[in-house]
KOLPA-415794 format. One record per residue (C-alpha): residue number from 1; residue in one letter; z, y, x. Coordinates in nm, 4 decimals. Layout:
N
(NUM, "A", (Z, Y, X)),
...
END
This chain:
307
(1, "M", (13.4573, 16.4401, 10.9921)),
(2, "K", (13.5252, 16.0678, 10.9373)),
(3, "K", (13.6289, 15.8644, 11.2547)),
(4, "K", (13.3682, 15.6629, 11.4363)),
(5, "A", (13.4110, 15.2975, 11.5271)),
(6, "A", (13.1978, 15.0610, 11.7621)),
(7, "L", (13.2271, 14.7012, 11.7160)),
(8, "I", (13.0661, 14.4571, 12.0575)),
(9, "C", (13.0588, 14.1212, 11.9384)),
(10, "S", (12.9615, 13.8267, 12.1678)),
(11, "Y", (12.5937, 13.6465, 12.0825)),
(12, "G", (12.6515, 13.3769, 11.8091)),
(13, "L", (12.6259, 13.4275, 11.4640)),
(14, "G", (12.9578, 13.2878, 11.3966)),
(15, "D", (13.1205, 13.5661, 11.6248)),
(16, "G", (12.9091, 13.8283, 11.4962)),
(17, "L", (12.9862, 13.7408, 11.1130)),
(18, "I", (13.3680, 13.7034, 11.2344)),
(19, "G", (13.3811, 14.0049, 11.4016)),
(20, "C", (13.2503, 14.1646, 11.1089)),
(21, "V", (13.5982, 14.1459, 10.9738)),
(22, "V", (13.7265, 14.4208, 11.1743)),
(23, "A", (13.4366, 14.5975, 11.0972)),
(24, "Y", (13.4834, 14.5521, 10.7289)),
(25, "N", (13.8684, 14.6430, 10.7785)),
(26, "L", (13.8241, 14.9175, 10.9965)),
(27, "Y", (13.5311, 15.1003, 10.7288)),
(28, "I", (13.7834, 15.0634, 10.4011)),
(29, "N", (14.0478, 15.2767, 10.6018)),
(30, "G", (13.7849, 15.5508, 10.6646)),
(31, "Y", (13.6143, 15.4454, 10.9350)),
(32, "D", (13.2189, 15.4719, 10.9879)),
(33, "V", (13.1199, 15.1473, 11.1525)),
(34, "V", (12.7947, 15.0447, 11.4083)),
(35, "V", (12.7937, 14.6981, 11.4729)),
(36, "Y", (12.6245, 14.5798, 11.8327)),
(37, "H", (12.4647, 14.2056, 11.7359)),
(38, "P", (12.1318, 14.0698, 11.8752)),
(39, "F", (12.0340, 13.9656, 11.5671)),
(40, "L", (12.2562, 14.0282, 11.3058)),
(41, "K", (12.0419, 14.3106, 11.1778)),
(42, "Q", (11.8639, 14.0084, 11.0170)),
(43, "L", (12.1414, 14.0216, 10.7383)),
(44, "C", (12.1845, 14.3969, 10.7449)),
(45, "R", (12.0897, 14.4291, 10.3326)),
(46, "F", (12.4279, 14.1783, 10.2660)),
(47, "F", (12.6417, 14.4779, 10.4783)),
(48, "P", (12.5700, 14.8335, 10.3187)),
(49, "Y", (12.8743, 14.9647, 10.4970)),
(50, "A", (12.7997, 14.9244, 10.8665)),
(51, "S", (12.4921, 15.0174, 11.0808)),
(52, "F", (12.3495, 14.7979, 11.3295)),
(53, "S", (12.2335, 14.7977, 11.6448)),
(54, "L", (12.1380, 14.6177, 11.9591)),
(55, "Y", (12.3767, 14.6005, 12.3068)),
(56, "P", (12.3162, 14.9572, 12.4736)),
(57, "S", (12.0739, 14.8872, 12.7574)),
(58, "E", (12.3100, 14.8928, 13.0923)),
(59, "G", (12.2458, 15.2680, 13.2038)),
(60, "K", (12.3428, 15.3850, 12.8686)),
(61, "I", (12.6585, 15.2310, 12.7772)),
(62, "K", (12.8908, 15.4977, 12.8640)),
(63, "R", (12.6870, 15.7426, 12.6550)),
(64, "E", (12.6506, 15.5105, 12.3763)),
(65, "L", (13.0235, 15.4618, 12.3855)),
(66, "S", (13.1407, 15.8158, 12.4634)),
(67, "S", (13.0679, 15.8667, 12.0333)),
(68, "F", (13.3331, 15.6703, 11.9194)),
(69, "D", (13.6932, 15.6991, 11.8388)),
(70, "R", (13.7642, 15.3167, 11.8612)),
(71, "I", (13.5515, 15.0434, 12.0387)),
(72, "V", (13.6552, 14.7012, 12.0055)),
(73, "I", (13.4637, 14.4280, 12.1874)),
(74, "N", (13.4867, 14.0744, 12.1505)),
(75, "G", (13.3811, 13.9309, 12.4958)),
(76, "D", (13.2681, 13.7078, 12.6704)),
(77, "K", (13.1366, 13.5753, 12.9834)),
(78, "S", (12.7775, 13.7395, 12.9560)),
(79, "C", (12.6771, 13.9716, 13.1964)),
(80, "I", (12.6146, 14.2287, 12.9453)),
(81, "S", (12.9379, 14.1688, 12.7518)),
(82, "Q", (13.1178, 14.2535, 13.0989)),
(83, "R", (12.9814, 14.4946, 13.2068)),
(84, "I", (13.0405, 14.6973, 12.8879)),
(85, "V", (13.4145, 14.5829, 12.8843)),
(86, "A", (13.3908, 14.7342, 13.2829)),
(87, "V", (13.2478, 15.0890, 13.1438)),
(88, "A", (13.4828, 15.0600, 12.7952)),
(89, "K", (13.8179, 14.9901, 13.0139)),
(90, "R", (13.7348, 15.2790, 13.2673)),
(91, "D", (13.6297, 15.5568, 13.1015)),
(92, "F", (13.7625, 15.5323, 12.7039)),
(93, "S", (14.0652, 15.2777, 12.7918)),
(94, "D", (14.2904, 15.4917, 12.5101)),
(95, "R", (14.0462, 15.3913, 12.2432)),
(96, "T", (13.9409, 15.0326, 12.3166)),
(97, "T", (14.0599, 14.7132, 12.2075)),
(98, "V", (13.8884, 14.3995, 12.4082)),
(99, "L", (13.9177, 14.0164, 12.2517)),
(100, "Y", (13.8770, 13.6968, 12.3602)),
(101, "P", (13.9153, 13.4497, 12.1178)),
(102, "S", (13.6842, 13.2198, 12.2720)),
(103, "T", (13.9518, 13.1368, 12.5872)),
(104, "C", (14.2551, 13.1215, 12.3867)),
(105, "K", (14.3486, 12.7815, 12.4618)),
(106, "K", (14.7365, 12.7060, 12.3810)),
(107, "K", (14.7875, 12.9973, 12.5805)),
(108, "N", (14.6584, 13.3695, 12.5767)),
(109, "L", (14.4722, 13.4760, 12.8537)),
(110, "P", (14.3577, 13.8249, 12.9641)),
(111, "G", (14.2620, 14.0433, 12.6689)),
(112, "D", (14.4679, 14.3237, 12.4277)),
(113, "F", (14.5888, 14.1100, 12.1179)),
(114, "L", (14.7857, 13.7927, 12.1268)),
(115, "W", (14.6405, 13.5300, 11.9505)),
(116, "N", (14.7806, 13.3025, 11.7358)),
(117, "Q", (14.6673, 12.9344, 11.7328)),
(118, "K", (14.8260, 12.8192, 11.4164)),
(119, "I", (14.6347, 13.0450, 11.1862)),
(120, "S", (14.2821, 13.1015, 11.0947)),
(121, "I", (14.0465, 13.3233, 11.3581)),
(122, "G", (13.9992, 13.5663, 11.0015)),
(123, "K", (14.3539, 13.6032, 10.9582)),
(124, "N", (14.4288, 13.6987, 11.3436)),
(125, "L", (14.2193, 13.9697, 11.2849)),
(126, "E", (14.3448, 14.0858, 10.9702)),
(127, "N", (14.6934, 14.0918, 11.1609)),
(128, "L", (14.4993, 14.3070, 11.4117)),
(129, "C", (14.3637, 14.5570, 11.2030)),
(130, "K", (14.7007, 14.5964, 11.0391)),
(131, "E", (14.9912, 14.5447, 11.3636)),
(132, "N", (14.6872, 14.7264, 11.6471)),
(133, "F", (14.5020, 14.9533, 11.4306)),
(134, "F", (14.7853, 15.0313, 11.1712)),
(135, "C", (14.5216, 14.9663, 10.8619)),
(136, "E", (14.6838, 15.0108, 10.5736)),
(137, "R", (14.4462, 14.8087, 10.3512)),
(138, "T", (14.3239, 14.4696, 10.4955)),
(139, "F", (14.1268, 14.2030, 10.3963)),
(140, "V", (14.0618, 13.8434, 10.5809)),
(141, "N", (13.6390, 13.9315, 10.4812)),
(142, "N", (13.4081, 14.0426, 10.6234)),
(143, "G", (13.2375, 14.2437, 10.3440)),
(144, "M", (12.8887, 14.0705, 10.2632)),
(145, "C", (12.7790, 14.1569, 9.9186)),
(146, "I", (12.5827, 13.8440, 9.8007)),
(147, "P", (12.3721, 13.8418, 9.5500)),
(148, "Q", (12.4488, 13.6354, 9.2290)),
(149, "K", (12.2671, 13.3280, 9.1560)),
(150, "N", (12.2737, 13.0518, 8.8797)),
(151, "K", (12.3625, 12.7657, 9.1156)),
(152, "E", (12.2585, 12.4114, 9.1413)),
(153, "N", (12.4176, 12.0451, 9.2099)),
(154, "L", (12.3116, 12.1042, 9.5612)),
(155, "V", (12.4664, 12.0585, 9.8965)),
(156, "I", (12.3416, 12.2143, 10.2034)),
(157, "I", (12.3619, 12.0396, 10.5090)),
(158, "H", (12.3164, 12.1999, 10.8431)),
(159, "P", (12.2862, 11.9465, 11.1496)),
(160, "T", (12.2358, 12.1788, 11.4411)),
(161, "S", (12.4230, 12.4205, 11.6512)),
(162, "S", (12.4500, 12.5955, 11.9278)),
(163, "S", (12.5340, 12.3119, 12.1415)),
(164, "L", (12.4290, 11.9729, 12.1698)),
(165, "Y", (12.7475, 11.8717, 12.2415)),
(166, "K", (12.9304, 12.0026, 11.8749)),
(167, "N", (12.6468, 11.8218, 11.7211)),
(168, "W", (12.7522, 11.5272, 11.5268)),
(169, "P", (12.4916, 11.2260, 11.5512)),
(170, "K", (12.1397, 11.2692, 11.3134)),
(171, "E", (12.1731, 10.9304, 11.1876)),
(172, "K", (12.5076, 10.9924, 11.0477)),
(173, "F", (12.4006, 11.3299, 10.8819)),
(174, "I", (12.0961, 11.0838, 10.7013)),
(175, "Q", (12.3493, 10.8055, 10.6205)),
(176, "L", (12.5579, 11.0886, 10.4367)),
(177, "G", (12.2921, 11.2639, 10.2846)),
(178, "I", (12.1353, 10.9431, 10.1589)),
(179, "K", (12.5022, 10.8920, 10.0077)),
(180, "I", (12.5718, 11.1961, 9.8631)),
(181, "Q", (12.2285, 11.1839, 9.6810)),
(182, "K", (12.3366, 10.8462, 9.5005)),
(183, "T", (12.6356, 10.9933, 9.3496)),
(184, "G", (12.3595, 11.2802, 9.1534)),
(185, "W", (12.3636, 11.5805, 9.4003)),
(186, "K", (12.1124, 11.6905, 9.5498)),
(187, "T", (12.0851, 11.7880, 9.9200)),
(188, "L", (11.8936, 12.0208, 10.1833)),
(189, "F", (11.9023, 12.0440, 10.5593)),
(190, "V", (11.8584, 12.3216, 10.6956)),
(191, "V", (11.7541, 12.3583, 11.0382)),
(192, "M", (11.5965, 12.6867, 11.2823)),
(193, "E", (11.2156, 12.6382, 11.2454)),
(194, "K", (11.1650, 12.5743, 11.6191)),
(195, "E", (11.4050, 12.3054, 11.5277)),
(196, "K", (11.1816, 12.1653, 11.2380)),
(197, "L", (10.9825, 11.8739, 11.4677)),
(198, "L", (11.3171, 11.6897, 11.5480)),
(199, "W", (11.4183, 11.6597, 11.1519)),
(200, "Q", (11.0980, 11.6535, 10.9926)),
(201, "D", (11.1027, 11.2576, 10.9795)),
(202, "I", (11.4226, 11.2684, 10.7460)),
(203, "S", (11.1517, 11.2803, 10.4723)),
(204, "K", (11.1302, 10.9271, 10.5482)),
(205, "S", (11.4914, 10.8595, 10.3616)),
(206, "G", (11.4065, 11.0484, 10.0939)),
(207, "L", (11.5797, 11.3790, 10.2223)),
(208, "E", (11.4625, 11.7650, 10.1510)),
(209, "L", (11.4283, 11.9982, 10.4857)),
(210, "Y", (11.4070, 12.3794, 10.4610)),
(211, "A", (11.2995, 12.5589, 10.8691)),
(212, "Y", (11.4130, 12.9486, 10.7951)),
(213, "A", (11.2235, 13.1552, 10.9877)),
(214, "N", (11.4875, 13.4234, 10.9478)),
(215, "L", (11.8541, 13.4364, 10.8505)),
(216, "D", (11.8026, 13.6577, 10.5652)),
(217, "D", (11.5739, 13.3719, 10.3963)),
(218, "L", (11.8334, 13.1354, 10.4974)),
(219, "V", (12.0643, 13.3325, 10.2400)),
(220, "E", (11.8676, 13.3260, 9.9664)),
(221, "K", (11.8641, 12.9008, 10.0003)),
(222, "I", (12.2538, 12.8813, 10.0814)),
(223, "V", (12.3188, 13.1141, 9.7418)),
(224, "M", (12.1646, 12.8787, 9.5290)),
(225, "A", (12.3863, 12.5824, 9.6169)),
(226, "K", (12.7653, 12.4791, 9.5255)),
(227, "N", (12.8796, 12.3881, 9.8718)),
(228, "M", (12.7495, 12.3055, 10.2576)),
(229, "I", (12.8621, 12.0752, 10.5402)),
(230, "G", (12.7946, 12.1034, 10.8801)),
(231, "N", (12.8418, 12.1064, 11.2381)),
(232, "D", (13.1156, 12.4063, 11.3772)),
(233, "S", (12.8360, 12.6744, 11.3925)),
(234, "G", (12.7445, 12.9706, 11.2643)),
(235, "I", (12.5461, 12.8756, 10.9685)),
(236, "A", (12.8606, 12.7424, 10.8180)),
(237, "H", (13.0572, 13.0493, 10.8375)),
(238, "L", (12.7176, 13.2525, 10.7116)),
(239, "S", (12.7840, 12.9505, 10.3809)),
(240, "S", (13.1726, 13.0258, 10.3905)),
(241, "F", (13.0723, 13.4201, 10.3435)),
(242, "C", (12.8693, 13.3289, 10.0859)),
(243, "H", (13.1648, 13.1600, 9.9025)),
(244, "L", (13.0773, 12.7949, 9.9226)),
(245, "P", (13.3146, 12.5813, 10.0014)),
(246, "T", (13.2712, 12.4147, 10.3180)),
(247, "V", (13.3008, 12.0720, 10.4832)),
(248, "T", (13.2751, 12.1335, 10.9118)),
(249, "I", (13.2532, 11.8369, 11.1525)),
(250, "C", (13.4670, 11.9891, 11.4492)),
(251, "S", (13.5464, 11.8235, 11.8183)),
(252, "T", (13.8954, 11.9097, 11.7798)),
(253, "H", (14.2166, 12.0060, 11.5446)),
(254, "R", (14.2281, 12.3431, 11.7187)),
(255, "K", (13.8396, 12.3974, 11.5957)),
(256, "G", (13.9054, 12.2780, 11.2725)),
(257, "T", (14.1954, 12.5063, 11.2534)),
(258, "F", (14.1658, 12.8381, 11.4404)),
(259, "W", (13.7710, 12.8628, 11.3994)),
(260, "A", (13.7671, 12.7011, 11.0833)),
(261, "P", (13.5406, 12.9091, 10.8025)),
(262, "F", (13.8031, 13.0831, 10.6020)),
(263, "A", (13.6161, 13.3084, 10.4072)),
(264, "S", (13.6333, 13.0276, 10.1214)),
(265, "K", (13.7469, 12.6959, 10.0785)),
(266, "N", (13.6959, 12.4262, 10.4080)),
(267, "V", (13.7753, 12.0939, 10.4870)),
(268, "S", (13.7456, 12.0337, 10.8355)),
(269, "V", (13.7178, 11.6933, 11.0133)),
(270, "Y", (13.8092, 11.5959, 11.3658)),
(271, "P", (13.8982, 11.3470, 11.5351)),
(272, "A", (14.2363, 11.2170, 11.5176)),
(273, "P", (14.5119, 11.3368, 11.7788)),
(274, "W", (14.5984, 11.0407, 11.8963)),
(275, "I", (14.2920, 10.8831, 12.0015)),
(276, "F", (14.3354, 10.7916, 12.3713)),
(277, "N", (14.2089, 11.0812, 12.6531)),
(278, "V", (14.2720, 11.0615, 13.0178)),
(279, "K", (14.3563, 11.4421, 13.1842)),
(280, "G", (14.0776, 11.5519, 13.3798)),
(281, "M", (13.8495, 11.2887, 13.2077)),
(282, "R", (13.8460, 11.4341, 12.8997)),
(283, "L", (13.7247, 11.1205, 12.6788)),
(284, "R", (13.7886, 11.2538, 12.3798)),
(285, "D", (13.5657, 11.5592, 12.4161)),
(286, "Y", (13.3174, 11.3632, 12.5696)),
(287, "W", (13.3017, 11.0757, 12.2606)),
(288, "W", (13.4697, 11.2452, 12.0242)),
(289, "K", (13.1351, 11.1739, 11.7377)),
(290, "R", (13.2592, 10.7990, 11.7521)),
(291, "F", (13.5293, 10.8396, 11.6037)),
(292, "V", (13.4479, 11.0802, 11.3268)),
(293, "S", (13.2652, 10.8131, 11.0527)),
(294, "V", (13.0080, 10.9257, 10.7185)),
(295, "S", (13.2716, 10.7934, 10.5290)),
(296, "C", (13.5758, 11.0285, 10.6282)),
(297, "V", (13.3251, 11.3176, 10.6012)),
(298, "F", (13.1963, 11.1997, 10.2320)),
(299, "D", (13.5576, 11.1896, 10.1495)),
(300, "A", (13.6551, 11.5620, 10.2659)),
(301, "W", (13.2775, 11.6837, 10.0825)),
(302, "K", (13.4759, 11.5302, 9.7576)),
(303, "Q", (13.7808, 11.7430, 9.7948)),
(304, "I", (13.5180, 12.0292, 9.7859)),
(305, "A", (13.2656, 11.8900, 9.5228)),
(306, "D", (13.5714, 11.9102, 9.3043)),
(307, "C", (13.6163, 12.3146, 9.3365)),
END
């Protein structure tokens, strides 16, 4: 009988896609894998090797986890995550590994894996599978099976994210889109359906907008493009796993290194580390957007447009 593994991912799209690097490596090394995530099932047809499930309800956590030979949890501050970690560590400690990559800032906080900040999170997870799970064959990839399409000279631009703090300004994205289109390339701005009202006015600048209702539909658009530009977000990782070279606009060097998309070529753009900052005030964190220019992002795009 094959061994069974459970991967419990954090809520975000990027967290789920990145976490599937572990799922894929465990699958390649003989496990049946179940991935727990609130909405990643929308992409299940691209992950034929895994099953997808919602988080177990609080009263069913122990029963749900009891059938697995290996339990990997990407822990976070949510109540359900903390409860799953507590039950797994109490009742299945010998088969549970808890990861806390989001809290790893120049030091390693509680967790069962020592993160290396100098390499991507994808490479870290491959090392986890190799060193901690003793996988004989490992990959820095999540095993997404993407349909092959004839690609246009099209750039996907994703101007939003899960946090307003991470978003480069709207006016800069518009300027960037116009500048790219003057080179002869087409651009397509993609946003969630609920974000459409905030972005539909970009048509006045000659820019096209696509509001997606689900991730499956979005993939059909992404695979038509040749590259992607966006904020530090799950869509940047989705594009990377769809084999698009990416430009990621980040608030810090750390995010542009450790958290950058890694499944295809990526150029991260972020403020210079020497920009004035005051300990405790975190001025650079609040004003980082002013230090990332349209020209800088455009130059980064030219690097991936030649791929």
